[in-house]
N, C-alpha and C positions, 0 to 999 in steps of 0.2 A: 255572875257577872257577864252580860252579852254585849257584844258589839257587833255592828253592821256598817260596813264602808262598801258602797257598791258604784263605782264610777260609770259613766255612761255617756260615750262620745259619739255623735253623729256627725258625720262629716261629708260635705258636698251633697246635699238631700235638699228637696223643695220642700219646705214645710211653712203652712199657713198658719195653723194651729197646733201648738205643741199638745202631745199626748198627757203632759204634765198641766196643761193649763186648758179647760174646755172653754168654748166660746162665751163669752161675758154676756149677760143677760138680766134685765130687772125681773123678768117674769120667773116667780119662784117655781111654776112647774117645769121650767128648764133645768132646773136643779133637784132632782129628785132626793127623797129622803135616804142618805146612804146606809149601805149595809155593812160597811168595812171591808168589802172586798174590791171597791173602786180604787184605782190607781192612787187618786188624791187623797183618799181616806183611809187607806189601808195601816197606816201607823198611828190613827186618830183613836181615843177613847169615846166610842160613839154613845155608850151607856151613860157616861159623866156629861158629854154634851148635848144630851137628848133635850133638855129645857131651851136650848138656842136653836133648835132644829124645828119647831112648832109654829105654826103660823096662828093668827089670832088677831085681836084688836090691838089698837095702837098701844105702846107702852109709854111710861115715863121716861125721864134722861137722868143722868147722874147730876149732882149738885155741882156746878162750878165756882170757881174764886180765883182771883188774882187781879194784878193791876194792869191796866191796858194804857200803855204810854201814849202820849198826845199824837195825833195823826193817825192813828190805828185804829181799825174798827173792829170791833168784837160784838156780834148781835146773833140775833136768830133770824132765820128765813123758814119760807116752807119746804117742805120735803121735793115739791115741785121744781122750785128755785134750786135746790142742791142737785137735782140731777141734772139740770141745764148746764150747771158749772162744774159738773164731776170730771174727772179725768176719763174714767172708763165706768161700764155698768159692773155688777156684781159679778165674780168669778166662781162663787160657791153657794151652798144655800144658807150658811150663816148670813154671810155678807147679803144676800138678797132679802132674807127675812128683816135684818135690820133695817135695810131701806123700806121694806113694806110696813114694817110696825112703829117706825120712828114717828114720834108726834111732833117733833120740830127739829129743826137743823142748826148747828151751831155754824156761823160763818166769820173767819177771820180775814181781815184784809189789810195788808200793808202796802201801801202807795209807791208808786215808781220813785226811784232816787232816793227814797227815805232811808237814811242809814242809822241805825240803832246801835248804841255803844253797850247798852246793858240789855240782858236777855229779857225777853216776855215769859214769865213763868205763871202756868195756871195749874190749879189743882182740882181734880175732878174725883169726888167722894161718892161710893155707893153706900146706899142705907139699907141693905138686906134685901131689895127687892129685885126684880126682873126689870132690865131697861133695855132700850134700844135706842140707837143714836146715828145720825150722819153729822159729818163734821167736814167743812169745805174751807180751805185755806188758800188765798190768793197772795202772791208776790210780786208787785209790780216789777217792770224792767228796771235793772242796775239799782235795786234796793239791797238791802244787807240788814240781816236779822238773825238772830237765834230764839228758836221757840222751844220752850220745855213744857210737855204734858205730863203730869204726875198722877198716876191713879192710886187710890186707896180706898180702905173700907170694904165692905161686903156686897156682892152684886152677882147677878147671872146677866152678863152683858155682852151684847152683840152689837157690833159696830161696822160702819164703813166710812173711812177716812180719804180724802182727796186733797192733794197739794199741788199748785200749779205755780211752778217757778218761771218768772219771767226771764226775757233774754237778758244775760249779763249780771243777773242778780247773784249773791253770795248768801245761802241759806244754811243754817245748822239747825237740824229738827232732831230733839230728844225726847225719847219715851221711856218713862220709868213706870214700870208695872210693880206696884208695891202693895198688891193686895193682901187681903186677910186670907188666911188657909182656907176657907170654904167657897171662894169666889170661882166661878167660870167665866172665862172670857175668850171672845171669837171674834174673827171680822177680818177685815179687809184695809190695807193702807197701799193707797197708789199715789206715785210721785211721778210728775211730768217735767223733766228738766229742759229749760228753755236753751236756746242758742248762745253758745259761750257762757252758760251759767256753770256756778261751782256749787254742789250740794252736799253735803255731808249729814248722814242719819247715824244715830246711835240709839240702840233698843236695848233695855236691861228689863229681864224679868226675874224677879227676886222673891215672888210669892203668887199666891192662889193654889187653888186645887188642880186646875186644868187651864191652860192658855194655848191657843191655836191662832195664830195671825199669819195671814198671806201678805207677803210684802212684796209689792210690784212697783217697777220702775221704767218708764221709757223716755224717749227724747222728742222735743218739739223742733229740734233742728241741729246742724252739725257744732261741732266744739264743746258740747255738755260734758261735764265732768261730774262724776258721781261717786262717792265713798259711802258704804254701809258698814257699820260696825255694830257689835252686839255681844251681849253676856247674859248667861243665865246659870242660877244656881237651884238644882234640883233636888229636893228632899224626899223622903220616904212617902210613896203614895203619891207622889205630886208627877202630872204630865206637861211638859213644856213643848210645844212644836213651832218653829218659824219657818216657813216656806218661802222662799226667795225667787223673784224673778226678774233678770234685767232683760229687756227688750231692746238690743242695739238695732234700732230702726233708722238711724242717721249715721252718716259717715263721721270720720275723724272725732269719734266720742271715746270716752273713757269710763271705766268702771272697775271699783275694787272692793271686795266684799271679805269682811274678816269677822266671823262670830266665834265666840269661845264659851264653853260651858263646863261647869264642876256637878257632880252627881254623888249623892251619898244617900245609904239607906236602902232597904228592901222594896222593890217596886219603884224606885224612882227611874222615870223615863223621859229622855228628850229626844226630840226629832228636828233634824235639820236637813231640809231640802233645798238645795241650791240649783238655779238653772240660768243659763246665760243663752239667749237665742240672737245669732248673728246673722241678720237678715243679709240678701244679696246686695242692698243698697248700702249697706255699712262697711263700707271699704275704709281702710285706714284706721281701724279701731284697735283699741287695746284693752283686755279685761282680765281680771284674775279674781276668784274667788276661794276662800280658806274657811275651814271649820275645825275646829282642836275641841278635844273632849277629855276631861280629866276625871277619872273614875276614884274615889275616894274611898270606896268601901264595897264588899262585896253585895250582890243583889241589885245592881244597877243595870240599865240597859239604855245605850246611846245608839242611836239610828242617824247615820250621816250618809246622804246620797248627792253627790255633786254630779252635775249634767252639764254638758256642752253640746248646743245644736248650732253647727255651722253651715251655712249656706254660700260662702266666699271665701277663697283662700287668699283674698288681697288685704291681710290684716297685719297690724303690727305685732300683735301677740295676743295668745289666749291660753288660759290655764287653770287648773284647780288643783286644791290639796284637802286631803281630810286624814285626820288622825284621832285615834281613840285609845287610851291607856291609863296606866297607873303612874304613880311618880317616877320621874326620871332618877333612876340609881346613882348616874354621873353627878347629877347635880347634888344629890343628898349627899354622896361621898365627899363632893369638892367642900361643902359647907360644914361637915362634921369634922372633917380632917383639919379645918381652921377653928376648932373648939366650939362649934354651934350646936347646941343640943338637938337630938333628932326630931323631938316634937317642935322646936322652933323651927328648925331646918324645913319642916313639912309645910308649916305656917308661911314662912317667907317665899317658898316656891309656888303656893297658891296665890298669895298676893301679887307677886311677880308676873304669873299667868294672866291675871285679871287686870293689872294696872295698866298696860299698854293700851287696852281700851278704855278705861276709865280716864286715863288722862288726856283723851281726844274730846271729852265732851266740851271742856272750856269752861263750866260753870262750876267755880269752887264749890259753893253749897251743895250742889248734887254730887260732885265728885267725892266731898267729905261724907255725904251721906251713904253712898254706895260702898265706899271702903269700909265703913262702920258696919254695914249689913252685912259684907263678906265676912267680917270679924265675928259677927253673930254666929253665922252659919259654920264658922270654923269650930266654934265652940260646942257643936253638937256631934263633932267627929273625933273620936277616940285618937289620939296621937297628932291632933293638928292644935290643940288649945294654945292659948296665948301664955307666954313665959313671962314671969315677973320681971320688970325693968325694962320690957321692950316695947314697941309701939302698941 
């Protein structure tokens, strides 16, 4: 069992491009094939991700299904049109190759002032083949919507997703990686938060062989509010990596990042990289990032690296936290002292660990699905199996 928690605070410095985030570019040659010694690749399973790092001809896409509400557009556009609408260019080789090899781009458009009471749910299915895709979503000013993207099946999938959130909009974005065990998934998600907009993202990674996602956010004006939540359950032989970057490039903006993971089995490996850049212009901002990892068995490894890059001292608050460990003995003792069997106590602790994230999704069907998935994962762990008569 190995843990790594490496805080990094850089204060009062002139930072144009973070060392954690190379200059974005659509030119694949600007993103050399990684060796594993580079800062942004040193935690990644390069050999496993190799199929996503190779150039070549255009690839097919996933099979998309779902109901599009009246007034919302869900169409395909050309890769060139997608580039014109993107929040930013690719920041690593996988996302650059995804943009280069995509045969079509998916375009979702929610018009200004449209308020949707029901979530928009799309299912993307892999058919066992290699796929590359670009996805662009636009939410008009003062619109209100919840969008759920759920991924299933088997694939070697590289992607680049861009979300533009208009001024004053209220948007919830939910991503559920429910892949088959042989899937490799890598790419980039970029979110631009409009002036006075409120954005919440929830990212769940519960399957696949290797997942590596760069999640990036920036602001199009002051007053934007961003919440980013995530959960991952990593089993034997799996790699899950979430790389977060919040760029406070506008004043009076806020961000809150909370990711939680559980690991079990030999070779289970999780990576969480959190970075918040507070630029000189970002006066009166408030930010906090947190990552918690729960190790359920021996042989797991959790790498957790929170970072703060601060260029101004005129802020409301900036902080980060990271923790990695086994079950809390005090919690176990409390439950067992009240007659709860040890196996059931451990199960309840794990459910409570994740439930604070799952309840924020706001889509009952997805919440129920994720809770059931957590239950199935716990059945694989000795000592946390379900006790008859309980949930």
